[in-house]
N, C-alpha and C positions, 0 to 999 in steps of 0.2 A: 248707453250703447245703441247706436243707430243700426237699424235693419233695413235693407234695401231689396225691393222686389222689382225686377226689370221686365217690361213687357214690350215686345216688338209689335208695332201695329201696321207697318207698311214696309214692303221690300220691293225695290226696283233694281233689276240687274240685266245687263245686256252685253253680249260678246259681239264685237265688230269685226274682228280679224278672222279671216278664213283659216280654219284649223289645219288645212293642208299646206299652207305657206310656211316657210321657215320664220321663226319668231326671233326678232333681234333682241339684244339685251333690254330688259324691262325695268323701269323704275316705278314703284308703287307708292303713291301718297295716300295716307289715311288721315282723316280729320274727324274728331268727335266734337260737336258743338252742343252745349247745353243752351237751349233757346228760351228758357224761362224757368221760373220757380214760383209755385203758388201754394199757399197754406190752405189746407182743406179743413172742413168742419170737424172731422174725426181725429184731429191732432196728428195729421200726417202732412207730408209735402208731396206735391206732384212736380216732377222734374222732367219736362219733355226734352228730347235730344234728337240729333240727326248725325248719323255716321255717313261720310262720303268717302268712297275709295275711287281713286283715279289712276289709271294705268297710262304710262308714257313710254313708248308711243301708244296711241289711243287704241288699244286692243279690246278694252272693256271698260265698263263703269258699273258702280254699285252704290245704292243708297238704302240705308235702313233708318226708319224713324220709329220712335216709341216714347215711352215714359218710364222713369224710375219712380217708384212710390217709396218714400222714406218714412219709417216709423221709428219713434224713439221718445225719450223724455221731452217734455215741453221746452225746457231750457235749452236742450241740445238743438231741437228743431228751430227755435227762435234764433240761436247763434248762427246756424247754417243759413237761414233766410237773411239775417242781417248782413252776414259776410257777402252773400250773393248781391244784395242791394248796394253794397259798398264796392262792387266790381272786383271782389277777391275771388280767387279760384274756388270751385266747389270742393267740399270735403273729399279727401282722397278715397274714402270708402265708396262714395257715390260714383266717382269716375271709374274706379276699379271694378265695381259691380257692373256698370254699363259696359265697360270694355270686355269683361269676361263673357258676357252674353253675346254681344254683337260680333265679336271676332270669331267665336265658335260658329255662329250662324253664317258669317261671311265665308268661312272656310268651307262649309258644306255647300254653299251656293257656288263658290268657285269650282268645286269638284263637279257639280252638276253642269256648269257651263264649260268645263274643261279649260280653265284659265289658271294661271299661277295663283296660289293662295296669297292673301294680303299680309300675312305675317310670315317671317322667315321660319322655315322648319329646322329643327335641330340637325346639325351636321354630324354624322357618325364617321370617325376616321377609319380609313381602310386598315385591314389587319396588317400589322407590321409597320405601320406608319408611325413616325416619331410625333409625340404630342408637341404642340407649340411651346416655345421657350417662354418662361415666365419672367426673364430678366428685362429691365426697362430698355426701350429702344434708344439708339443714339449713343450709348456708352458701352465701352468694352471693359468688362470686369475680369477678363481672363488674366492669368498670371504669366 
């Protein structure tokens, strides 16, 4: 069983758009890059990462850097490192752990800068609104 501890070591964020101007529709691109993987003496892995968030139009930018420290059985760690060296994607638990931490941090930062959060917030339907239909699109199954 792998255990992952994520530490953010650097945050850079800036809002460019004047808050009083109307904001056009915004596209937000997020990218998490694992920039290395190193085995440590204490039978752990150090996995540095960078999260970049780019807003289009360019109303803001955000970058978070840090490391995920992975602890587990020697065989599991060796497999994770071997997969990385073979250019395979990192173990899902590593990416999920990094994502959980950096997206929560980025939401807090976006609130401080008064910019849209980089992850979509859940949509709550209005009272009395019909829920979306579950039938497949493009075909009519009505009698």
